[in-house]
CHARMM internal coordinates of N, CA and C (Angstrom, degrees):
IC EDIT
DIST 1 N 1 CA 1.4583
DIST 1 CA 1 C 1.5219
ANGL 1 N 1 CA 1 C 113.01
DIST 1 C 2 N 1.3479
ANGL 1 CA 1 C 2 N 116.30
DIHE 1 N 1 CA 1 C 2 N -26.70
DIST 2 N 2 CA 1.4531
ANGL 1 C 2 N 2 CA 118.95
DIHE 1 CA 1 C 2 N 2 CA -176.02
DIST 2 CA 2 C 1.5320
ANGL 2 N 2 CA 2 C 113.35
DIHE 1 C 2 N 2 CA 2 C -67.05
DIST 2 C 3 N 1.3414
ANGL 2 CA 2 C 3 N 117.66
DIHE 2 N 2 CA 2 C 3 N -20.63
DIST 3 N 3 CA 1.4606
ANGL 2 C 3 N 3 CA 119.40
DIHE 2 CA 2 C 3 N 3 CA 176.64
DIST 3 CA 3 C 1.5317
ANGL 3 N 3 CA 3 C 111.51
DIHE 2 C 3 N 3 CA 3 C -61.28
DIST 3 C 4 N 1.3340
ANGL 3 CA 3 C 4 N 116.29
DIHE 3 N 3 CA 3 C 4 N -31.12
DIST 4 N 4 CA 1.4614
ANGL 3 C 4 N 4 CA 121.90
DIHE 3 CA 3 C 4 N 4 CA -176.58
DIST 4 CA 4 C 1.5278
ANGL 4 N 4 CA 4 C 112.69
DIHE 3 C 4 N 4 CA 4 C -59.68
DIST 4 C 5 N 1.3348
ANGL 4 CA 4 C 5 N 116.34
DIHE 4 N 4 CA 4 C 5 N -26.22
DIST 5 N 5 CA 1.4739
ANGL 4 C 5 N 5 CA 119.79
DIHE 4 CA 4 C 5 N 5 CA -175.87
DIST 5 CA 5 C 1.5201
ANGL 5 N 5 CA 5 C 110.38
DIHE 4 C 5 N 5 CA 5 C -57.01
DIST 5 C 6 N 1.3261
ANGL 5 CA 5 C 6 N 118.19
DIHE 5 N 5 CA 5 C 6 N -37.50
DIST 6 N 6 CA 1.4378
ANGL 5 C 6 N 6 CA 119.79
DIHE 5 CA 5 C 6 N 6 CA 179.31
DIST 6 CA 6 C 1.4951
ANGL 6 N 6 CA 6 C 113.66
DIHE 5 C 6 N 6 CA 6 C -61.35
DIST 6 C 7 N 1.3439
ANGL 6 CA 6 C 7 N 116.09
DIHE 6 N 6 CA 6 C 7 N -39.59
DIST 7 N 7 CA 1.4651
ANGL 6 C 7 N 7 CA 120.71
DIHE 6 CA 6 C 7 N 7 CA -177.03
DIST 7 CA 7 C 1.5455
ANGL 7 N 7 CA 7 C 110.87
DIHE 6 C 7 N 7 CA 7 C -85.44
DIST 7 C 8 N 1.3585
ANGL 7 CA 7 C 8 N 115.61
DIHE 7 N 7 CA 7 C 8 N -35.13
DIST 8 N 8 CA 1.4641
ANGL 7 C 8 N 8 CA 119.83
DIHE 7 CA 7 C 8 N 8 CA -176.58
DIST 8 CA 8 C 1.5097
ANGL 8 N 8 CA 8 C 110.82
DIHE 7 C 8 N 8 CA 8 C -127.14
DIST 8 C 9 N 1.3227
ANGL 8 CA 8 C 9 N 118.45
DIHE 8 N 8 CA 8 C 9 N 77.99
DIST 9 N 9 CA 1.4754
ANGL 8 C 9 N 9 CA 120.51
DIHE 8 CA 8 C 9 N 9 CA 178.30
DIST 9 CA 9 C 1.5078
ANGL 9 N 9 CA 9 C 112.34
DIHE 8 C 9 N 9 CA 9 C -61.61
DIST 9 C 10 N 1.3391
ANGL 9 CA 9 C 10 N 117.43
DIHE 9 N 9 CA 9 C 10 N -22.90
DIST 10 N 10 CA 1.4788
ANGL 9 C 10 N 10 CA 120.56
DIHE 9 CA 9 C 10 N 10 CA -178.74
DIST 10 CA 10 C 1.5330
ANGL 10 N 10 CA 10 C 110.83
DIHE 9 C 10 N 10 CA 10 C -75.32
DIST 10 C 11 N 1.3283
ANGL 10 CA 10 C 11 N 118.14
DIHE 10 N 10 CA 10 C 11 N -18.02
DIST 11 N 11 CA 1.4508
ANGL 10 C 11 N 11 CA 121.61
DIHE 10 CA 10 C 11 N 11 CA -173.17
DIST 11 CA 11 C 1.5116
ANGL 11 N 11 CA 11 C 112.05
DIHE 10 C 11 N 11 CA 11 C -57.32
DIST 11 C 12 N 1.3232
ANGL 11 CA 11 C 12 N 117.21
DIHE 11 N 11 CA 11 C 12 N -34.22
DIST 12 N 12 CA 1.4648
ANGL 11 C 12 N 12 CA 120.27
DIHE 11 CA 11 C 12 N 12 CA -176.59
DIST 12 CA 12 C 1.5281
ANGL 12 N 12 CA 12 C 112.02
DIHE 11 C 12 N 12 CA 12 C -90.00
DIST 12 C 13 N 1.2969
ANGL 12 CA 12 C 13 N 118.64
DIHE 12 N 12 CA 12 C 13 N -3.08
DIST 13 N 13 CA 1.4518
ANGL 12 C 13 N 13 CA 121.08
DIHE 12 CA 12 C 13 N 13 CA -177.62
DIST 13 CA 13 C 1.5262
ANGL 13 N 13 CA 13 C 109.77
DIHE 12 C 13 N 13 CA 13 C -82.00
DIST 13 C 14 N 1.3468
ANGL 13 CA 13 C 14 N 114.54
DIHE 13 N 13 CA 13 C 14 N 154.26
DIST 14 N 14 CA 1.4540
ANGL 13 C 14 N 14 CA 120.05
DIHE 13 CA 13 C 14 N 14 CA 174.55
DIST 14 CA 14 C 1.5590
ANGL 14 N 14 CA 14 C 108.00
DIHE 13 C 14 N 14 CA 14 C -76.53
DIST 14 C 15 N 1.3111
ANGL 14 CA 14 C 15 N 117.00
DIHE 14 N 14 CA 14 C 15 N 160.24
DIST 15 N 15 CA 1.4861
ANGL 14 C 15 N 15 CA 118.09
DIHE 14 CA 14 C 15 N 15 CA 178.32
DIST 15 CA 15 C 1.5214
ANGL 15 N 15 CA 15 C 113.64
DIHE 14 C 15 N 15 CA 15 C -52.26
DIST 15 C 16 N 1.3651
ANGL 15 CA 15 C 16 N 115.25
DIHE 15 N 15 CA 15 C 16 N -38.63
DIST 16 N 16 CA 1.4673
ANGL 15 C 16 N 16 CA 117.88
DIHE 15 CA 15 C 16 N 16 CA -178.64
DIST 16 CA 16 C 1.5096
ANGL 16 N 16 CA 16 C 111.12
DIHE 15 C 16 N 16 CA 16 C -66.93
DIST 16 C 17 N 1.3440
ANGL 16 CA 16 C 17 N 117.38
DIHE 16 N 16 CA 16 C 17 N -42.11
DIST 17 N 17 CA 1.4663
ANGL 16 C 17 N 17 CA 121.60
DIHE 16 CA 16 C 17 N 17 CA 178.19
DIST 17 CA 17 C 1.5275
ANGL 17 N 17 CA 17 C 109.37
DIHE 16 C 17 N 17 CA 17 C -65.42
DIST 17 C 18 N 1.3244
ANGL 17 CA 17 C 18 N 117.10
DIHE 17 N 17 CA 17 C 18 N -38.47
DIST 18 N 18 CA 1.4464
ANGL 17 C 18 N 18 CA 120.54
DIHE 17 CA 17 C 18 N 18 CA 179.29
DIST 18 CA 18 C 1.5119
ANGL 18 N 18 CA 18 C 110.07
DIHE 17 C 18 N 18 CA 18 C -63.88
DIST 18 C 19 N 1.3329
ANGL 18 CA 18 C 19 N 116.53
DIHE 18 N 18 CA 18 C 19 N -40.96
DIST 19 N 19 CA 1.4800
ANGL 18 C 19 N 19 CA 121.35
DIHE 18 CA 18 C 19 N 19 CA -179.87
DIST 19 CA 19 C 1.4994
ANGL 19 N 19 CA 19 C 110.28
DIHE 18 C 19 N 19 CA 19 C -65.84
DIST 19 C 20 N 1.3603
ANGL 19 CA 19 C 20 N 116.74
DIHE 19 N 19 CA 19 C 20 N -41.12
DIST 20 N 20 CA 1.4690
ANGL 19 C 20 N 20 CA 119.64
DIHE 19 CA 19 C 20 N 20 CA 179.84
DIST 20 CA 20 C 1.5359
ANGL 20 N 20 CA 20 C 109.24
DIHE 19 C 20 N 20 CA 20 C -66.54
DIST 20 C 21 N 1.2967
ANGL 20 CA 20 C 21 N 118.29
DIHE 20 N 20 CA 20 C 21 N -39.38
DIST 21 N 21 CA 1.4853
ANGL 20 C 21 N 21 CA 120.95
DIHE 20 CA 20 C 21 N 21 CA -178.61
DIST 21 CA 21 C 1.5282
ANGL 21 N 21 CA 21 C 108.13
DIHE 20 C 21 N 21 CA 21 C -67.93
DIST 21 C 22 N 1.3241
ANGL 21 CA 21 C 22 N 118.00
DIHE 21 N 21 CA 21 C 22 N -42.14
DIST 22 N 22 CA 1.4539
ANGL 21 C 22 N 22 CA 121.08
DIHE 21 CA 21 C 22 N 22 CA 178.35
DIST 22 CA 22 C 1.5414
ANGL 22 N 22 CA 22 C 110.20
DIHE 21 C 22 N 22 CA 22 C -59.28
DIST 22 C 23 N 1.3136
ANGL 22 CA 22 C 23 N 115.01
DIHE 22 N 22 CA 22 C 23 N -47.03
DIST 23 N 23 CA 1.4817
ANGL 22 C 23 N 23 CA 118.78
DIHE 22 CA 22 C 23 N 23 CA 178.98
DIST 23 CA 23 C 1.5061
ANGL 23 N 23 CA 23 C 111.51
DIHE 22 C 23 N 23 CA 23 C -58.15
DIST 23 C 24 N 1.3227
ANGL 23 CA 23 C 24 N 116.15
DIHE 23 N 23 CA 23 C 24 N -46.39
DIST 24 N 24 CA 1.4762
ANGL 23 C 24 N 24 CA 121.43
DIHE 23 CA 23 C 24 N 24 CA -179.07
DIST 24 CA 24 C 1.5339
ANGL 24 N 24 CA 24 C 109.39
DIHE 23 C 24 N 24 CA 24 C -63.00
DIST 24 C 25 N 1.3426
ANGL 24 CA 24 C 25 N 116.19
DIHE 24 N 24 CA 24 C 25 N -44.63
DIST 25 N 25 CA 1.4556
ANGL 24 C 25 N 25 CA 119.93
DIHE 24 CA 24 C 25 N 25 CA -178.11
DIST 25 CA 25 C 1.5299
ANGL 25 N 25 CA 25 C 110.65
DIHE 24 C 25 N 25 CA 25 C -63.62
DIST 25 C 26 N 1.3368
ANGL 25 CA 25 C 26 N 116.60
DIHE 25 N 25 CA 25 C 26 N -38.61
DIST 26 N 26 CA 1.4684
ANGL 25 C 26 N 26 CA 120.84
DIHE 25 CA 25 C 26 N 26 CA -179.72
DIST 26 CA 26 C 1.5269
ANGL 26 N 26 CA 26 C 108.64
DIHE 25 C 26 N 26 CA 26 C -65.33
DIST 26 C 27 N 1.3221
ANGL 26 CA 26 C 27 N 117.99
DIHE 26 N 26 CA 26 C 27 N -40.87
DIST 27 N 27 CA 1.4638
ANGL 26 C 27 N 27 CA 120.38
DIHE 26 CA 26 C 27 N 27 CA -179.58
DIST 27 CA 27 C 1.5298
ANGL 27 N 27 CA 27 C 109.85
DIHE 26 C 27 N 27 CA 27 C -63.93
DIST 27 C 28 N 1.3365
ANGL 27 CA 27 C 28 N 116.61
DIHE 27 N 27 CA 27 C 28 N -42.31
DIST 28 N 28 CA 1.4539
ANGL 27 C 28 N 28 CA 121.14
DIHE 27 CA 27 C 28 N 28 CA 178.79
DIST 28 CA 28 C 1.5416
ANGL 28 N 28 CA 28 C 110.05
DIHE 27 C 28 N 28 CA 28 C -63.90
DIST 28 C 29 N 1.3266
ANGL 28 CA 28 C 29 N 115.07
DIHE 28 N 28 CA 28 C 29 N -45.58
DIST 29 N 29 CA 1.4668
ANGL 28 C 29 N 29 CA 120.83
DIHE 28 CA 28 C 29 N 29 CA -178.34
DIST 29 CA 29 C 1.5122
ANGL 29 N 29 CA 29 C 110.16
DIHE 28 C 29 N 29 CA 29 C -62.18
DIST 29 C 30 N 1.3348
ANGL 29 CA 29 C 30 N 117.58
DIHE 29 N 29 CA 29 C 30 N -40.11
DIST 30 N 30 CA 1.4348
ANGL 29 C 30 N 30 CA 122.51
DIHE 29 CA 29 C 30 N 30 CA 179.67
DIST 30 CA 30 C 1.5040
ANGL 30 N 30 CA 30 C 111.73
DIHE 29 C 30 N 30 CA 30 C -58.88
DIST 30 C 31 N 1.3312
ANGL 30 CA 30 C 31 N 116.49
DIHE 30 N 30 CA 30 C 31 N -42.96
DIST 31 N 31 CA 1.4548
ANGL 30 C 31 N 31 CA 121.07
DIHE 30 CA 30 C 31 N 31 CA 179.73
DIST 31 CA 31 C 1.5365
ANGL 31 N 31 CA 31 C 110.16
DIHE 30 C 31 N 31 CA 31 C -62.42
DIST 31 C 32 N 1.3342
ANGL 31 CA 31 C 32 N 115.94
DIHE 31 N 31 CA 31 C 32 N -42.86
DIST 32 N 32 CA 1.4546
ANGL 31 C 32 N 32 CA 120.34
DIHE 31 CA 31 C 32 N 32 CA -175.67
DIST 32 CA 32 C 1.5311
ANGL 32 N 32 CA 32 C 110.81
DIHE 31 C 32 N 32 CA 32 C -69.90
DIST 32 C 33 N 1.3287
ANGL 32 CA 32 C 33 N 116.29
DIHE 32 N 32 CA 32 C 33 N -40.96
DIST 33 N 33 CA 1.4834
ANGL 32 C 33 N 33 CA 120.79
DIHE 32 CA 32 C 33 N 33 CA -173.37
DIST 33 CA 33 C 1.5312
ANGL 33 N 33 CA 33 C 111.40
DIHE 32 C 33 N 33 CA 33 C -67.20
DIST 33 C 34 N 1.3152
ANGL 33 CA 33 C 34 N 118.72
DIHE 33 N 33 CA 33 C 34 N -27.39
DIST 34 N 34 CA 1.4401
ANGL 33 C 34 N 34 CA 119.18
DIHE 33 CA 33 C 34 N 34 CA -177.81
DIST 34 CA 34 C 1.5024
ANGL 34 N 34 CA 34 C 112.20
DIHE 33 C 34 N 34 CA 34 C -55.15
DIST 34 C 35 N 1.3297
ANGL 34 CA 34 C 35 N 117.28
DIHE 34 N 34 CA 34 C 35 N -37.23
DIST 35 N 35 CA 1.4556
ANGL 34 C 35 N 35 CA 120.21
DIHE 34 CA 34 C 35 N 35 CA 179.02
DIST 35 CA 35 C 1.5381
ANGL 35 N 35 CA 35 C 110.15
DIHE 34 C 35 N 35 CA 35 C -83.07
DIST 35 C 36 N 1.3379
ANGL 35 CA 35 C 36 N 116.74
DIHE 35 N 35 CA 35 C 36 N -28.56
DIST 36 N 36 CA 1.4779
ANGL 35 C 36 N 36 CA 120.66
DIHE 35 CA 35 C 36 N 36 CA -177.74
DIST 36 CA 36 C 1.5277
ANGL 36 N 36 CA 36 C 110.61
DIHE 35 C 36 N 36 CA 36 C -74.45
DIST 36 C 37 N 1.3433
ANGL 36 CA 36 C 37 N 118.63
DIHE 36 N 36 CA 36 C 37 N -33.57
DIST 37 N 37 CA 1.4587
ANGL 36 C 37 N 37 CA 120.90
DIHE 36 CA 36 C 37 N 37 CA -175.69
DIST 37 CA 37 C 1.5200
ANGL 37 N 37 CA 37 C 113.01
DIHE 36 C 37 N 37 CA 37 C -57.54
DIST 37 C 38 N 1.3011
ANGL 37 CA 37 C 38 N 116.10
DIHE 37 N 37 CA 37 C 38 N -36.56
DIST 38 N 38 CA 1.4623
ANGL 37 C 38 N 38 CA 120.81
DIHE 37 CA 37 C 38 N 38 CA -178.99
DIST 38 CA 38 C 1.5329
ANGL 38 N 38 CA 38 C 110.08
DIHE 37 C 38 N 38 CA 38 C -54.28
DIST 38 C 39 N 1.3003
ANGL 38 CA 38 C 39 N 118.01
DIHE 38 N 38 CA 38 C 39 N -42.37
DIST 39 N 39 CA 1.4497
ANGL 38 C 39 N 39 CA 121.37
DIHE 38 CA 38 C 39 N 39 CA -177.69
DIST 39 CA 39 C 1.5148
ANGL 39 N 39 CA 39 C 113.28
DIHE 38 C 39 N 39 CA 39 C -91.84
DIST 39 C 40 N 1.3395
ANGL 39 CA 39 C 40 N 117.52
DIHE 39 N 39 CA 39 C 40 N -33.73
DIST 40 N 40 CA 1.4455
ANGL 39 C 40 N 40 CA 121.38
DIHE 39 CA 39 C 40 N 40 CA -173.38
DIST 40 CA 40 C 1.5387
ANGL 40 N 40 CA 40 C 111.59
DIHE 39 C 40 N 40 CA 40 C -77.78
DIST 40 C 41 N 1.3286
ANGL 40 CA 40 C 41 N 115.61
DIHE 40 N 40 CA 40 C 41 N -44.11
DIST 41 N 41 CA 1.4972
ANGL 40 C 41 N 41 CA 118.53
DIHE 40 CA 40 C 41 N 41 CA -174.63
DIST 41 CA 41 C 1.5267
ANGL 41 N 41 CA 41 C 109.45
DIHE 40 C 41 N 41 CA 41 C -117.27
END
COOR INIT
IC SEED 1 N 1 CA 1 C
IC BUILD
């Protein structure tokens, strides 16, 4: 089961940590997409 850590680092996190990571990732993604939207959509 320990091999999975490489593919799913979130697997070992608690729901709260997972939620915090998701929120942070979404904020980062939102900043990046603003420039991408012009070309992508």
